[in-house]
VMD Tcl script that builds the backbone (N, CA, C; Angstrom):
set m [mol new atoms 471]
animate dup $m
set s [atomselect $m all]
$s set {name element resname resid chain x y z} {
  {N N MET 1 A 108.322 -45.336 172.760}
  {CA C MET 1 A 107.949 -46.710 172.980}
  {C C MET 1 A 109.201 -47.477 173.385}
  {N N LEU 2 A 109.024 -48.377 174.336}
  {CA C LEU 2 A 110.128 -49.243 174.685}
  {C C LEU 2 A 110.548 -49.989 173.435}
  {N N GLY 3 A 111.771 -49.812 173.050}
  {CA C GLY 3 A 112.258 -50.583 171.926}
  {C C GLY 3 A 112.118 -49.933 170.582}
  {N N SER 4 A 111.699 -48.699 170.510}
  {CA C SER 4 A 111.589 -48.085 169.196}
  {C C SER 4 A 112.960 -47.703 168.673}
  {N N SER 5 A 113.274 -48.176 167.485}
  {CA C SER 5 A 114.570 -47.813 166.904}
  {C C SER 5 A 114.477 -46.507 166.139}
  {N N PHE 6 A 113.300 -45.915 166.121}
  {CA C PHE 6 A 113.090 -44.635 165.464}
  {C C PHE 6 A 113.299 -43.547 166.505}
  {N N SER 7 A 114.387 -42.833 166.418}
  {CA C SER 7 A 114.677 -41.799 167.393}
  {C C SER 7 A 114.588 -40.434 166.745}
  {N N VAL 8 A 113.540 -39.724 167.056}
  {CA C VAL 8 A 113.363 -38.401 166.459}
  {C C VAL 8 A 114.438 -37.437 166.941}
  {N N ASN 9 A 115.016 -37.693 168.094}
  {CA C ASN 9 A 116.051 -36.798 168.609}
  {C C ASN 9 A 117.258 -36.739 167.688}
  {N N HIS 10 A 117.589 -37.860 167.072}
  {CA C HIS 10 A 118.758 -37.898 166.188}
  {C C HIS 10 A 118.377 -37.536 164.752}
  {N N PHE 11 A 117.185 -37.917 164.354}
  {CA C PHE 11 A 116.722 -37.692 162.991}
  {C C PHE 11 A 116.409 -36.228 162.725}
  {N N LEU 12 A 115.874 -35.532 163.721}
  {CA C LEU 12 A 115.357 -34.192 163.499}
  {C C LEU 12 A 116.265 -33.079 164.016}
  {N N ASN 13 A 117.522 -33.355 164.268}
  {CA C ASN 13 A 118.376 -32.345 164.891}
  {C C ASN 13 A 118.599 -31.102 164.047}
  {N N LYS 14 A 118.257 -31.134 162.772}
  {CA C LYS 14 A 118.451 -29.956 161.933}
  {C C LYS 14 A 117.217 -29.053 161.889}
  {N N TYR 15 A 116.131 -29.475 162.521}
  {CA C TYR 15 A 114.892 -28.714 162.504}
  {C C TYR 15 A 114.749 -27.870 163.764}
  {N N THR 16 A 113.965 -26.803 163.671}
  {CA C THR 16 A 113.613 -26.045 164.862}
  {C C THR 16 A 112.616 -26.860 165.656}
  {N N LYS 17 A 112.400 -26.511 166.898}
  {CA C LYS 17 A 111.441 -27.238 167.739}
  {C C LYS 17 A 110.034 -27.205 167.135}
  {N N ILE 18 A 109.641 -26.076 166.554}
  {CA C ILE 18 A 108.311 -25.975 165.954}
  {C C ILE 18 A 108.208 -26.906 164.752}
  {N N ASP 19 A 109.227 -26.893 163.877}
  {CA C ASP 19 A 109.239 -27.801 162.718}
  {C C ASP 19 A 109.242 -29.254 163.184}
  {N N GLU 20 A 110.014 -29.530 164.225}
  {CA C GLU 20 A 110.129 -30.889 164.745}
  {C C GLU 20 A 108.775 -31.389 165.233}
  {N N ARG 21 A 108.052 -30.600 166.032}
  {CA C ARG 21 A 106.749 -31.003 166.541}
  {C C ARG 21 A 105.773 -31.249 165.390}
  {N N LYS 22 A 105.789 -30.368 164.389}
  {CA C LYS 22 A 104.894 -30.502 163.252}
  {C C LYS 22 A 105.180 -31.809 162.508}
  {N N LEU 23 A 106.453 -32.101 162.276}
  {CA C LEU 23 A 106.837 -33.315 161.585}
  {C C LEU 23 A 106.429 -34.562 162.387}
  {N N ILE 24 A 106.618 -34.512 163.685}
  {CA C ILE 24 A 106.232 -35.632 164.545}
  {C C ILE 24 A 104.719 -35.832 164.505}
  {N N TYR 25 A 103.952 -34.746 164.628}
  {CA C TYR 25 A 102.492 -34.852 164.560}
  {C C TYR 25 A 102.059 -35.489 163.251}
  {N N GLU 26 A 102.620 -34.998 162.147}
  {CA C GLU 26 A 102.250 -35.527 160.833}
  {C C GLU 26 A 102.568 -37.018 160.739}
  {N N PHE 27 A 103.737 -37.401 161.247}
  {CA C PHE 27 A 104.124 -38.814 161.217}
  {C C PHE 27 A 103.182 -39.654 162.075}
  {N N GLU 28 A 102.887 -39.166 163.272}
  {CA C GLU 28 A 102.036 -39.936 164.174}
  {C C GLU 28 A 100.628 -40.094 163.629}
  {N N LEU 29 A 100.156 -39.141 162.870}
  {CA C LEU 29 A 98.810 -39.231 162.292}
  {C C LEU 29 A 98.781 -39.987 160.965}
  {N N SER 30 A 99.943 -40.239 160.378}
  {CA C SER 30 A 100.010 -40.844 159.042}
  {C C SER 30 A 99.650 -42.328 159.019}
  {N N GLY 31 A 99.723 -42.982 160.170}
  {CA C GLY 31 A 99.502 -44.425 160.205}
  {C C GLY 31 A 100.797 -45.209 160.089}
  {N N ASN 32 A 101.888 -44.533 159.766}
  {CA C ASN 32 A 103.177 -45.212 159.612}
  {C C ASN 32 A 103.814 -45.587 160.942}
  {N N LEU 33 A 103.284 -45.052 162.013}
  {CA C LEU 33 A 103.786 -45.370 163.344}
  {C C LEU 33 A 103.751 -46.870 163.608}
  {N N VAL 34 A 102.767 -47.519 163.048}
  {CA C VAL 34 A 102.598 -48.964 163.231}
  {C C VAL 34 A 103.819 -49.725 162.716}
  {N N TYR 35 A 104.466 -49.210 161.697}
  {CA C TYR 35 A 105.528 -49.953 161.020}
  {C C TYR 35 A 106.935 -49.596 161.477}
  {N N VAL 36 A 107.046 -48.787 162.513}
  {CA C VAL 36 A 108.362 -48.488 163.065}
  {C C VAL 36 A 108.877 -49.758 163.734}
  {N N PRO 37 A 110.031 -50.249 163.311}
  {CA C PRO 37 A 110.520 -51.508 163.882}
  {C C PRO 37 A 111.007 -51.341 165.318}
  {N N ALA 38 A 110.807 -52.383 166.095}
  {CA C ALA 38 A 111.314 -52.404 167.463}
  {C C ALA 38 A 112.784 -52.788 167.449}
  {N N TYR 39 A 113.453 -52.510 168.559}
  {CA C TYR 39 A 114.807 -53.027 168.714}
  {C C TYR 39 A 114.750 -54.540 168.537}
  {N N ASP 40 A 115.792 -55.102 167.962}
  {CA C ASP 40 A 115.810 -56.539 167.668}
  {C C ASP 40 A 115.470 -57.400 168.879}
  {N N GLU 41 A 115.996 -57.040 170.030}
  {CA C GLU 41 A 115.849 -57.877 171.218}
  {C C GLU 41 A 114.643 -57.509 172.071}
  {N N ALA 42 A 113.846 -56.534 171.667}
  {CA C ALA 42 A 112.763 -56.021 172.513}
  {C C ALA 42 A 111.744 -57.094 172.882}
  {N N SER 43 A 111.338 -57.899 171.935}
  {CA C SER 43 A 110.347 -58.936 172.216}
  {C C SER 43 A 110.887 -59.943 173.222}
  {N N THR 44 A 112.051 -60.472 172.953}
  {CA C THR 44 A 112.655 -61.479 173.833}
  {C C THR 44 A 112.902 -60.929 175.227}
  {N N VAL 45 A 113.459 -59.737 175.298}
  {CA C VAL 45 A 113.798 -59.148 176.602}
  {C C VAL 45 A 112.539 -58.856 177.407}
  {N N THR 46 A 111.520 -58.280 176.782}
  {CA C THR 46 A 110.308 -57.981 177.558}
  {C C THR 46 A 109.644 -59.262 178.057}
  {N N GLN 47 A 109.656 -60.291 177.246}
  {CA C GLN 47 A 109.075 -61.562 177.695}
  {C C GLN 47 A 109.881 -62.171 178.842}
  {N N GLN 48 A 111.204 -62.063 178.771}
  {CA C GLN 48 A 112.041 -62.598 179.843}
  {C C GLN 48 A 111.889 -61.793 181.134}
  {N N ILE 49 A 111.744 -60.492 181.021}
  {CA C ILE 49 A 111.523 -59.658 182.211}
  {C C ILE 49 A 110.215 -60.056 182.889}
  {N N LYS 50 A 109.187 -60.320 182.094}
  {CA C LYS 50 A 107.910 -60.770 182.661}
  {C C LYS 50 A 108.084 -62.124 183.359}
  {N N LYS 51 A 108.872 -63.023 182.764}
  {CA C LYS 51 A 109.102 -64.337 183.376}
  {C C LYS 51 A 109.828 -64.214 184.717}
  {N N LEU 52 A 110.609 -63.154 184.884}
  {CA C LEU 52 A 111.285 -62.917 186.157}
  {C C LEU 52 A 110.306 -62.406 187.221}
  {N N GLY 53 A 109.081 -62.141 186.812}
  {CA C GLY 53 A 108.065 -61.707 187.759}
  {C C GLY 53 A 107.855 -60.199 187.818}
  {N N HIS 54 A 108.500 -59.472 186.939}
  {CA C HIS 54 A 108.347 -58.017 186.927}
  {C C HIS 54 A 107.170 -57.611 186.050}
  {N N LYS 55 A 106.559 -56.486 186.386}
  {CA C LYS 55 A 105.544 -55.890 185.525}
  {C C LYS 55 A 106.227 -54.885 184.617}
  {N N ILE 56 A 105.728 -54.772 183.422}
  {CA C ILE 56 A 106.283 -53.814 182.464}
  {C C ILE 56 A 105.211 -52.766 182.176}
  {N N ILE 57 A 105.520 -51.543 182.553}
  {CA C ILE 57 A 104.642 -50.414 182.289}
  {C C ILE 57 A 105.334 -49.568 181.227}
  {N N LEU 58 A 104.737 -49.474 180.066}
  {CA C LEU 58 A 105.301 -48.647 179.008}
  {C C LEU 58 A 104.743 -47.240 179.145}
  {N N MET 59 A 105.624 -46.261 178.990}
  {CA C MET 59 A 105.193 -44.864 178.997}
  {C C MET 59 A 105.701 -44.217 177.732}
  {N N THR 60 A 104.803 -43.527 177.071}
  {CA C THR 60 A 105.178 -42.868 175.835}
  {C C THR 60 A 104.629 -41.454 175.828}
  {N N SER 61 A 105.383 -40.572 175.221}
  {CA C SER 61 A 104.913 -39.196 175.081}
  {C C SER 61 A 104.322 -38.975 173.698}
  {N N ARG 62 A 103.986 -40.063 173.036}
  {CA C ARG 62 A 103.294 -39.930 171.750}
  {C C ARG 62 A 102.034 -39.116 171.954}
  {N N ASN 63 A 101.675 -38.416 170.954}
  {CA C ASN 63 A 100.626 -37.405 171.069}
  {C C ASN 63 A 99.224 -37.984 171.049}
  {N N TYR 64 A 98.864 -38.645 172.139}
  {CA C TYR 64 A 97.543 -39.237 172.272}
  {C C TYR 64 A 96.439 -38.190 172.161}
  {N N ILE 65 A 96.752 -36.936 172.438}
  {CA C ILE 65 A 95.733 -35.882 172.328}
  {C C ILE 65 A 95.310 -35.675 170.875}
  {N N LEU 66 A 96.101 -36.221 169.938}
  {CA C LEU 66 A 95.722 -36.118 168.528}
  {C C LEU 66 A 94.584 -37.067 168.188}
  {N N GLY 67 A 94.286 -37.970 169.098}
  {CA C GLY 67 A 93.133 -38.824 168.876}
  {C C GLY 67 A 93.410 -40.296 169.084}
  {N N GLN 68 A 92.348 -41.050 168.993}
  {CA C GLN 68 A 92.398 -42.493 169.224}
  {C C GLN 68 A 93.317 -43.210 168.237}
  {N N LYS 69 A 93.502 -42.665 167.055}
  {CA C LYS 69 A 94.343 -43.308 166.041}
  {C C LYS 69 A 95.777 -43.501 166.545}
  {N N VAL 70 A 96.333 -42.497 167.197}
  {CA C VAL 70 A 97.698 -42.604 167.711}
  {C C VAL 70 A 97.770 -43.697 168.774}
  {N N ILE 71 A 96.781 -43.759 169.626}
  {CA C ILE 71 A 96.742 -44.801 170.659}
  {C C ILE 71 A 96.619 -46.175 170.000}
  {N N ASP 72 A 95.682 -46.298 169.074}
  {CA C ASP 72 A 95.482 -47.583 168.388}
  {C C ASP 72 A 96.727 -48.015 167.618}
  {N N ASP 73 A 97.365 -47.076 166.922}
  {CA C ASP 73 A 98.581 -47.406 166.157}
  {C C ASP 73 A 99.712 -47.846 167.071}
  {N N THR 74 A 99.821 -47.202 168.232}
  {CA C THR 74 A 100.862 -47.587 169.191}
  {C C THR 74 A 100.636 -49.007 169.683}
  {N N VAL 75 A 99.426 -49.309 170.076}
  {CA C VAL 75 A 99.101 -50.648 170.574}
  {C C VAL 75 A 99.289 -51.687 169.465}
  {N N LYS 76 A 98.880 -51.358 168.244}
  {CA C LYS 76 A 99.058 -52.276 167.117}
  {C C LYS 76 A 100.541 -52.551 166.860}
  {N N SER 77 A 101.362 -51.507 166.950}
  {CA C SER 77 A 102.802 -51.669 166.752}
  {C C SER 77 A 103.406 -52.585 167.815}
  {N N LEU 78 A 102.985 -52.414 169.048}
  {CA C LEU 78 A 103.473 -53.279 170.126}
  {C C LEU 78 A 103.098 -54.734 169.855}
  {N N LYS 79 A 101.885 -54.934 169.394}
  {CA C LYS 79 A 101.425 -56.294 169.095}
  {C C LYS 79 A 102.200 -56.885 167.918}
  {N N LEU 80 A 102.370 -56.102 166.847}
  {CA C LEU 80 A 103.116 -56.581 165.676}
  {C C LEU 80 A 104.558 -56.936 166.020}
  {N N ASN 81 A 105.136 -56.193 166.969}
  {CA C ASN 81 A 106.526 -56.427 167.374}
  {C C ASN 81 A 106.639 -57.404 168.540}
  {N N ASP 82 A 105.493 -57.948 168.985}
  {CA C ASP 82 A 105.450 -58.942 170.058}
  {C C ASP 82 A 106.123 -58.443 171.340}
  {N N ILE 83 A 105.812 -57.197 171.697}
  {CA C ILE 83 A 106.359 -56.595 172.908}
  {C C ILE 83 A 105.446 -56.948 174.076}
  {N N ALA 84 A 106.012 -57.555 175.110}
  {CA C ALA 84 A 105.232 -57.910 176.303}
  {C C ALA 84 A 105.157 -56.689 177.222}
  {N N TYR 85 A 103.961 -56.434 177.743}
  {CA C TYR 85 A 103.789 -55.343 178.699}
  {C C TYR 85 A 102.503 -55.557 179.477}
  {N N ASP 86 A 102.416 -54.897 180.626}
  {CA C ASP 86 A 101.230 -55.002 181.469}
  {C C ASP 86 A 100.293 -53.813 181.303}
  {N N ASP 87 A 100.869 -52.657 181.061}
  {CA C ASP 87 A 100.057 -51.459 180.913}
  {C C ASP 87 A 100.823 -50.465 180.058}
  {N N ILE 88 A 100.094 -49.541 179.470}
  {CA C ILE 88 A 100.727 -48.484 178.689}
  {C C ILE 88 A 100.100 -47.157 179.117}
  {N N VAL 89 A 100.959 -46.171 179.291}
  {CA C VAL 89 A 100.527 -44.851 179.728}
  {C C VAL 89 A 101.019 -43.827 178.711}
  {N N PHE 90 A 100.114 -42.992 178.250}
  {CA C PHE 90 A 100.457 -41.889 177.354}
  {C C PHE 90 A 100.550 -40.640 178.220}
  {N N THR 91 A 101.736 -40.034 178.272}
  {CA C THR 91 A 101.925 -38.876 179.148}
  {C C THR 91 A 103.113 -38.040 178.699}
  {N N ASP 92 A 103.032 -36.769 178.992}
  {CA C ASP 92 A 104.180 -35.889 178.786}
  {C C ASP 92 A 104.983 -35.731 180.067}
  {N N ASP 93 A 104.471 -36.234 181.180}
  {CA C ASP 93 A 105.139 -36.079 182.472}
  {C C ASP 93 A 105.338 -37.450 183.113}
  {N N LYS 94 A 106.364 -38.133 182.662}
  {CA C LYS 94 A 106.628 -39.498 183.127}
  {C C LYS 94 A 106.961 -39.529 184.616}
  {N N LEU 95 A 107.685 -38.524 185.096}
  {CA C LEU 95 A 108.045 -38.489 186.516}
  {C C LEU 95 A 106.793 -38.399 187.387}
  {N N TYR 96 A 105.853 -37.563 187.013}
  {CA C TYR 96 A 104.612 -37.427 187.779}
  {C C TYR 96 A 103.871 -38.765 187.835}
  {N N VAL 97 A 103.764 -39.424 186.701}
  {CA C VAL 97 A 103.050 -40.708 186.653}
  {C C VAL 97 A 103.753 -41.743 187.522}
  {N N ILE 98 A 105.068 -41.790 187.442}
  {CA C ILE 98 A 105.829 -42.754 188.256}
  {C C ILE 98 A 105.640 -42.464 189.741}
  {N N LYS 99 A 105.783 -41.226 190.118}
  {CA C LYS 99 A 105.695 -40.854 191.540}
  {C C LYS 99 A 104.286 -41.050 192.107}
  {N N ASN 100 A 103.271 -40.856 191.290}
  {CA C ASN 100 A 101.901 -40.876 191.802}
  {C C ASN 100 A 101.096 -42.135 191.491}
  {N N TYR 101 A 101.486 -42.880 190.450}
  {CA C TYR 101 A 100.655 -44.012 190.050}
  {C C TYR 101 A 101.393 -45.326 189.851}
  {N N PHE 102 A 102.594 -45.282 189.327}
  {CA C PHE 102 A 103.323 -46.501 189.011}
  {C C PHE 102 A 104.744 -46.440 189.554}
  {N N PRO 103 A 104.935 -46.678 190.847}
  {CA C PRO 103 A 106.312 -46.725 191.350}
  {C C PRO 103 A 107.062 -47.837 190.597}
  {N N VAL 104 A 108.267 -47.559 190.153}
  {CA C VAL 104 A 108.990 -48.519 189.333}
  {C C VAL 104 A 110.327 -48.899 189.961}
  {N N LEU 105 A 110.798 -50.091 189.615}
  {CA C LEU 105 A 112.123 -50.542 190.014}
  {C C LEU 105 A 113.176 -49.757 189.251}
  {N N CYS 106 A 112.958 -49.616 187.940}
  {CA C CYS 106 A 113.856 -48.834 187.099}
  {C C CYS 106 A 113.113 -48.422 185.843}
  {N N PHE 107 A 113.732 -47.540 185.081}
  {CA C PHE 107 A 113.096 -46.984 183.894}
  {C C PHE 107 A 114.144 -46.850 182.806}
  {N N THR 108 A 113.745 -47.085 181.560}
  {CA C THR 108 A 114.639 -46.844 180.431}
  {C C THR 108 A 113.996 -45.818 179.509}
  {N N ASP 109 A 114.828 -45.012 178.879}
  {CA C ASP 109 A 114.330 -44.044 177.908}
  {C C ASP 109 A 115.454 -43.752 176.931}
  {N N ASP 110 A 115.083 -43.395 175.689}
  {CA C ASP 110 A 116.105 -43.048 174.707}
  {C C ASP 110 A 116.240 -41.537 174.538}
  {N N ASN 111 A 115.572 -40.784 175.396}
  {CA C ASN 111 A 115.642 -39.330 175.358}
  {C C ASN 111 A 116.424 -38.862 176.577}
  {N N ILE 112 A 117.551 -38.209 176.350}
  {CA C ILE 112 A 118.422 -37.826 177.463}
  {C C ILE 112 A 117.757 -36.846 178.415}
  {N N GLU 113 A 116.933 -35.941 177.903}
  {CA C GLU 113 A 116.267 -34.986 178.789}
  {C C GLU 113 A 115.301 -35.698 179.734}
  {N N VAL 114 A 114.547 -36.640 179.186}
  {CA C VAL 114 A 113.619 -37.414 180.017}
  {C C VAL 114 A 114.404 -38.235 181.032}
  {N N ALA 115 A 115.454 -38.892 180.582}
  {CA C ALA 115 A 116.264 -39.721 181.483}
  {C C ALA 115 A 116.843 -38.889 182.628}
  {N N ARG 116 A 117.334 -37.715 182.328}
  {CA C ARG 116 A 117.887 -36.835 183.378}
  {C C ARG 116 A 116.804 -36.395 184.360}
  {N N THR 117 A 115.648 -36.019 183.835}
  {CA C THR 117 A 114.548 -35.587 184.699}
  {C C THR 117 A 114.157 -36.698 185.660}
  {N N LEU 118 A 114.034 -37.911 185.133}
  {CA C LEU 118 A 113.652 -39.040 185.975}
  {C C LEU 118 A 114.724 -39.337 187.017}
  {N N GLN 119 A 115.970 -39.335 186.585}
  {CA C GLN 119 A 117.057 -39.626 187.517}
  {C C GLN 119 A 117.125 -38.568 188.621}
  {N N LYS 120 A 116.992 -37.303 188.244}
  {CA C LYS 120 A 116.997 -36.227 189.249}
  {C C LYS 120 A 115.806 -36.348 190.186}
  {N N GLY 121 A 114.732 -36.945 189.691}
  {CA C GLY 121 A 113.545 -37.165 190.513}
  {C C GLY 121 A 113.631 -38.399 191.384}
  {N N GLY 122 A 114.783 -39.068 191.380}
  {CA C GLY 122 A 114.990 -40.218 192.247}
  {C C GLY 122 A 114.643 -41.560 191.631}
  {N N VAL 123 A 114.394 -41.595 190.331}
  {CA C VAL 123 A 114.058 -42.841 189.643}
  {C C VAL 123 A 115.332 -43.441 189.049}
  {N N ILE 124 A 115.599 -44.697 189.340}
  {CA C ILE 124 A 116.752 -45.362 188.725}
  {C C ILE 124 A 116.468 -45.443 187.232}
  {N N THR 125 A 117.289 -44.765 186.452}
  {CA C THR 125 A 117.021 -44.609 185.025}
  {C C THR 125 A 118.230 -45.029 184.208}
  {N N PHE 126 A 117.942 -45.713 183.105}
  {CA C PHE 126 A 118.975 -46.099 182.159}
  {C C PHE 126 A 118.656 -45.443 180.820}
  {N N LEU 127 A 119.595 -44.668 180.320}
  {CA C LEU 127 A 119.471 -44.066 179.002}
  {C C LEU 127 A 119.885 -45.105 177.969}
  {N N ILE 128 A 119.010 -45.384 177.024}
  {CA C ILE 128 A 119.358 -46.311 175.948}
  {C C ILE 128 A 120.187 -45.528 174.943}
  {N N ASP 129 A 121.443 -45.895 174.843}
  {CA C ASP 129 A 122.411 -45.175 173.996}
  {C C ASP 129 A 123.044 -46.165 173.031}
  {N N ARG 130 A 122.293 -46.559 172.031}
  {CA C ARG 130 A 122.716 -47.594 171.082}
  {C C ARG 130 A 123.979 -47.242 170.314}
  {N N ASN 131 A 124.130 -45.997 169.959}
  {CA C ASN 131 A 125.261 -45.602 169.114}
  {C C ASN 131 A 126.369 -44.892 169.882}
  {N N ASN 132 A 126.335 -45.009 171.201}
  {CA C ASN 132 A 127.375 -44.431 172.053}
  {C C ASN 132 A 127.502 -42.911 171.846}
  {N N ILE 133 A 126.397 -42.271 171.559}
  {CA C ILE 133 A 126.385 -40.830 171.330}
  {C C ILE 133 A 126.712 -40.068 172.607}
  {N N TYR 134 A 126.277 -40.615 173.737}
  {CA C TYR 134 A 126.436 -39.921 175.015}
  {C C TYR 134 A 127.602 -40.483 175.831}
  {N N LYS 135 A 128.607 -41.019 175.166}
  {CA C LYS 135 A 129.704 -41.683 175.868}
  {C C LYS 135 A 130.428 -40.765 176.845}
  {N N ASN 136 A 130.458 -39.470 176.600}
  {CA C ASN 136 A 131.169 -38.542 177.475}
  {C C ASN 136 A 130.298 -37.985 178.596}
  {N N ILE 137 A 129.059 -38.368 178.625}
  {CA C ILE 137 A 128.153 -37.909 179.678}
  {C C ILE 137 A 128.196 -38.908 180.818}
  {N N GLU 138 A 128.565 -38.421 181.986}
  {CA C GLU 138 A 128.778 -39.329 183.108}
  {C C GLU 138 A 127.733 -39.203 184.204}
  {N N ASP 139 A 126.795 -38.267 184.072}
  {CA C ASP 139 A 125.832 -38.054 185.149}
  {C C ASP 139 A 124.599 -38.938 185.032}
  {N N ILE 140 A 124.634 -39.888 184.119}
  {CA C ILE 140 A 123.470 -40.752 183.931}
  {C C ILE 140 A 123.914 -42.167 183.556}
  {N N ARG 141 A 123.157 -43.149 184.027}
  {CA C ARG 141 A 123.452 -44.540 183.677}
  {C C ARG 141 A 123.050 -44.773 182.220}
  {N N LYS 142 A 123.844 -45.575 181.529}
  {CA C LYS 142 A 123.563 -45.844 180.117}
  {C C LYS 142 A 123.609 -47.350 179.859}
  {N N ILE 143 A 122.770 -47.761 178.903}
  {CA C ILE 143 A 122.854 -49.113 178.367}
  {C C ILE 143 A 122.818 -48.979 176.854}
  {N N SER 144 A 123.450 -49.901 176.170}
  {CA C SER 144 A 123.422 -49.830 174.708}
  {C C SER 144 A 122.399 -50.793 174.115}
  {N N THR 145 A 121.964 -51.771 174.903}
  {CA C THR 145 A 120.938 -52.710 174.441}
  {C C THR 145 A 119.990 -53.033 175.589}
  {N N LEU 146 A 118.824 -53.516 175.251}
  {CA C LEU 146 A 117.886 -53.945 176.284}
  {C C LEU 146 A 118.372 -55.213 176.979}
  {N N ASP 147 A 119.226 -55.986 176.294}
  {CA C ASP 147 A 119.833 -57.164 176.927}
  {C C ASP 147 A 120.611 -56.771 178.181}
  {N N GLU 148 A 121.243 -55.604 178.142}
  {CA C GLU 148 A 121.984 -55.122 179.313}
  {C C GLU 148 A 121.051 -54.884 180.493}
  {N N LEU 149 A 119.868 -54.367 180.223}
  {CA C LEU 149 A 118.883 -54.165 181.283}
  {C C LEU 149 A 118.472 -55.511 181.872}
  {N N LEU 150 A 118.200 -56.474 181.015}
  {CA C LEU 150 A 117.831 -57.812 181.479}
  {C C LEU 150 A 118.928 -58.387 182.365}
  {N N TYR 151 A 120.175 -58.253 181.951}
  {CA C TYR 151 A 121.303 -58.758 182.742}
  {C C TYR 151 A 121.318 -58.097 184.119}
  {N N LYS 152 A 121.091 -56.798 184.174}
  {CA C LYS 152 A 121.099 -56.079 185.454}
  {C C LYS 152 A 119.969 -56.571 186.348}
  {N N LEU 153 A 118.811 -56.846 185.776}
  {CA C LEU 153 A 117.685 -57.345 186.564}
  {C C LEU 153 A 117.967 -58.759 187.079}
  {N N ILE 154 A 118.558 -59.597 186.250}
  {CA C ILE 154 A 118.893 -60.964 186.682}
  {C C ILE 154 A 119.953 -60.919 187.782}
  {N N LYS 155 A 120.954 -60.080 187.594}
  {CA C LYS 155 A 122.047 -59.949 188.566}
  {C C LYS 155 A 121.529 -59.430 189.908}
  {N N ARG 156 A 120.505 -58.611 189.869}
  {CA C ARG 156 A 119.940 -58.006 191.082}
  {C C ARG 156 A 119.240 -59.036 191.961}
  {N N ARG 157 A 118.791 -60.139 191.368}
  {CA C ARG 157 A 118.018 -61.152 192.115}
  {C C ARG 157 A 118.819 -61.809 193.156}
}
mol reanalyze $m
mol bondsrecalc $m
mol representation Tube
mol addrep $m
């Protein structure tokens, strides 16, 4: 989710991929997904991006195949966190969706693998790197806050 401060990539690094998927599924079905806090600036930044005239399409790889509950919890969380958006897409293949359905000006993600895939696919991508974990990685654009994205969009005008 745009603005989720819950990063399973950092939290689950001691688990195998199978354990990690199981833990994520259990969490997503628990109902606690609703209470994951957004980044502090997510509400303000998304509203300001909309005021600039941009559409916000959220893409998440949350496991919508687990049922309507995951979809409902995601939407409820966005509402509770006052995140502005125009559409939300649940997908495991963000590049395919962007290329075929939602051409975008730019994209942000907190998963380095997704960010690299999108960038290699020709999508201007910013990796959200709040804790400067990827400071030595130079093959991808990075931002540490969503405010930085807003600044780049304003500067581009």
